[in-house]
Phi, psi and omega in degrees: 000125183258139180284136174262139170284137173290150171308146188292324177239119172254120178289139183280132180274113176275148180286148179267122181258003178151191184280147176255150176250091187295336176298336186258347178305126180087356180280157177267129183278138180265311173191167185226142173209176170222149179212150172251123178225134174048034182080012178233160179240124177256131173253118176241134176237120178259138181255168181286345180274005181073027171248160191218143168252123186230133167254130175248125193242144176223142177278166179227163168274151181225131173287120179266330173202146174222132179211165176251128178235153173257119181246016183295316184276355174097348179256006170058061184280115176300113179267319184217135180255123180259312189225119161225116182297142187278353175279151186270083181285346182262006179286000000 
């Protein structure tokens, strides 16, 4: 059995927190704003070199709970819970 040498330099693996935008690294921000238009949220970051980074955000429907119930007796007895969102949406 042969021993393997470890690479001379091992790069530390950093956690990924989201998407990176390589074209904006090192730019100087001139100003930032947000605006609501036509049911969407626009977040704009303008840079001093007259470029802009813009995010367009829109809401979506989310199933909070799905269940099967028996309502024959009038008390709506829950038989099966299929989906229950873990966020506290009833608070």
